[in-house]
N, C-alpha and C positions, 0 to 999 in steps of 0.2 A: 700544565693545568688542564683539568677535565671538567667540562660543563655539559649539563643535560638540559634539554628544553622540551616542553610538551607541545604537541600539535593538536589543534582542535578543528573539528569540522562537523557539519550537519550530516547525520548518518542515516536518517530515514530514507527509504527508497522513494524516488520521485515517480509520480504518475501523472500523465496528461489526461488519461481516461479514468480518473478517480471516481467520477460520478457513475460509472458502470461497474466499478470494483470496490464497493464500500467495505468489504471484509478486509481489503488490503490496508485499511487505516482505522477502522472502527469496529470493535467486537460487538457493539450493540446492534449492528445490522443483521445479526443472526436471527432476530425475531421480528424484523420490521415488515417482511413480505408474507403473503398468504400462500406462497408457493416455494418450492425448493429451487435452488440455483447452483449450478456447477460452473466455475469460471477458470479459464486458463489465459494468462497474459504474458507477453514477452516485450521487453523494451531494450533496444540497443541505442545507447546515448552517444552522441558525438561520433558518428560514423567516420571511419578513416583515421581516427586518433588512437595511437597505440596505448593500450591499457585503459581505454575509456570504460565507464561503468556499463554493466550489462545486468539486467534483472529479469527474473522469471517468477511468476506467481501461479499457484494452483490452489483453489479453495472450493469449499462446498458449504452451503448453509440450508437449514430446513426448519420450518416452524413446528413446534409441538403444541398443538392447539389445546389439548386437555390440560397441559401444565401452564398455559398462558406464557410460553417461553419459546426459545429456539436454540439450536446448537449449530456450531460451525467448526470446521477444521481447515487448516491452511499450512502450506509449505511455501517459503520464500527463499530464493537463492539469489544473492547479490554479489557481483564481483567487480572490484575496482583495482586495476593493476595487479599487484602481487597479493592483495588481500581478498579473501572470500568469506562471506558471511551467510550461513544457512540457518533458517529458523523454522521449527516445526511446532505447531501448537493447536490448541482448541479454544473455543469460545462458548460461553453460555450467556444468553440474554433473556431478560424477563420484561413482560409488558406491564409497566406500572399503571398505565392508562390505556384502555382499549374501548373506544366508543365510536359511534358512527362519524367518520371523517376525522377522528382524532386518535393518535397513538403516540405513546411515549414509552421508549424502551431503554433499559440500562443493561450494559453488558460488561462482562469480565473475561479477559483472555489470559491464558497461561501458556508458556512456551519454553522450549529448550533451544538455546542459541549455541551454534558452533562457529567459531571464527578460526581461520587458518591463514598462515602467512607463508608464502613460498619464497624463501630466502635466496634461491638460485636466480630469481628475477631481479634482485636488488644489486646495486653497485655502491661500494664505499670509496671515498677519496684515496685511501691508502691500500686498497685491495690489489691483489695480483690475479689478473684474469687471462694471462697468456697461457697457451697450451691447453691440453685436455682437462686438466684440473684447475681449481681456482681456490683462492682464500680471500676472505673479506679483510683479514687483519683487524677485525673488530669483533670482540667476543659477544656483543649484544645482538649481532645480526646472524641468524641461523644460516647454515649452508644449504639446508634442504627445507622441507615443509614441517612446520610446527602448528599445533592446533590446541584449542581449549574449549571447554563446555561450561555453560552457566545457565541458570534459569532466568526467566524474565516474565513480566506481567504487563497488562494494558487494561484500561478502563474507558468506557465511552457511554454517551447518551445519544439517542436518536429520536427526534421529534418530528411528527407529521401532523399537519392540519390541512385537510383537503389537498390542495396542490402545492403547498409549501412544505419543504423538508429541510431540517437543520440537524447537523451532526457535529458533535464535539468529542474529542478523544485525547487521551494521553498514553503514549506508547513508551516502552523502555523505562517503566516505573522503577524497576529494581536496579537500573544502571549497572548491569553486570560487568565485572572486571575480568578480563581475559588475558592471561600471561602469554605473550607471543615472542618474547626475546629468548635468545639462546641461553643466556646466563641469568635469566630472571631480572634483568636490568630495566625492563619496560613492560608495559601492558596496555591493552586497549580498553578504555572505559567507555561503554555505550552511553549515549546521551538520552535524556528524556525529551521526547518531542510532543508538541501540542498541535492538534489539527482542528480547524473550524471550517466546516463546509456547509454551504447553503445553496438552495435552488428553488425556483418557483416556476410552475408551468401555467401559462394562460393561453386560452384558445383565441385564434384570430379568424376562425371560420374555415369551411370547406375541408375539414379533416386535418387542419394545420394548426400547430401550436408553437409557441416560442418559450424557451427556457433560459433565462439569465442565471448564471452560476458564479459562485465565489468560493475560493479555497485559500485559507490562511494557514501557513505552516511556521512553526517556530521551535528552536532548540533551546529556548530561554536565553539565548545570546543574540541570535540574528533572526530575522523574519523574512518570509517570502510570500508573495501574493499571486494567485491566479484569478483572473477575471475573464469570463467568456459568455458566449451566447450560442445556442444551437436552435435550429429550426427543425421541427418534427413533422413529417409528412405522412399522408395515407394512414391516418389514425394510428400512428406509432410504428409503422412498418419500416420507416427510413428516417435518417436525420443527417444534416450537415451542420457544421459549426466552426467557430473560430475562438481563439483564446490568446490572451496576453499574459506573460509571466513577468512580474516586476511591479514596482510602484515608484520608480524614480530612475535617474540616469545611472546610478551605481548598482541598482538591483535589476535592471532590465536584462532578462536572460533569453527569452524566446517569444516568437509568435507561432501559434499552432493552428493547423487545419485538421478538422476531424470529420469523419463520416461513418455511417453504419447502416446495416440492414437487419431486419427481423423477419423470420419465417413463422408461419402459423404453427408449425410442428414444434416450436419451442427453441429453435436454434437462432443465434444471432452472431454477427461479426461486426467489429468496429476497428477503425484504423486512425492513427494520429501521426502527423508529421510536424516536428518542431524545427523551425528555422532559427538559428542562433542570432542573438543580438549583441552578446558580450564580445570581448576581444578574442575569445576562443573561436569565433566564427571564421577566422582566417585560416584555421588549421583543421576544421572538420566539415563534413558534408551534411550536417543535420542529424536529427534523432528520429527513429522509427519506433512506433509502438502498435501492437496488434493485440486484440482481445477477442476470445471466443467464449460463448456462454450457452448453457442449455437450461431452460426453465421447465420444471415438471410439477405436476399436481402432487401436493404433499398429502400423505395419508391422514384421514380424519378431518373433521371440521368442527371446531368448537367443543364445548363440554356436552356430555351426554345428558339427556333429560333426567330430572329427579325421579328416583324409583318410588313408586307408590305400591306398597305391598297389600294384597288382598287379606281379608280377615284370617284365613287359614294359616297365614305365615306370620301373624303378629305374635 
């Protein structure tokens, strides 16, 4: 008798420094700032655990003032055990509202997703792995590397009112199906993921501010919550903070410490360390995440003035 079962899991790449990498989860962020931003980030999860997730982001975004919009590009590489997922895409965001202290942007992202499975890193109960060669004795598990491509899309909204910022997005809207089995007996179906992030900055004097933050993630089956607070010093040149991931005994995952520095020339660096709280904490040494970014002045500013033609050109 042969039986097959499906396995389900949340697939969105996890970030502790999500508040510094909005393009990583919300395409609407491409138009929210009045400057261009280039970001690179690296996350090594559950250090010391074989096959633990590892993720890299590289993205850039820039406003297009004349079009009341912004554009962005991004590459994400995520590896979990024998599975690798690479996504390359672009985003366009439009400023639906743009007034003093108030901005609402809507964004659409389109991407190409490549998933690959390295069958040589897998082991089957009836496989033969003695000697230089091996066989899984299972036709659905590839002996080498198999890969597949599929398109995907995302949508988001970003709202700012003075020192309040709220973002909501849905990624994996096309739920691409990627065949990764040797004989077509199985496939990876990407899940749709929802994100809701919010933060508010308020001054406490002497060039110091506090920012409480919240991030809710869901794959429409399970939900996870990040709640944190960071203190921003020297008029934005440095920050330290802490975060808790989870909302109960069964979902408690980690506590995090974060810190960052900004230079006047536009460069910034941030670091986060996650100390595990789940049962996996006994077999790993925590999670490290580092983020580098560069802010630059975007060309142009606003719409050009209305042209008034002299009589000779009427």
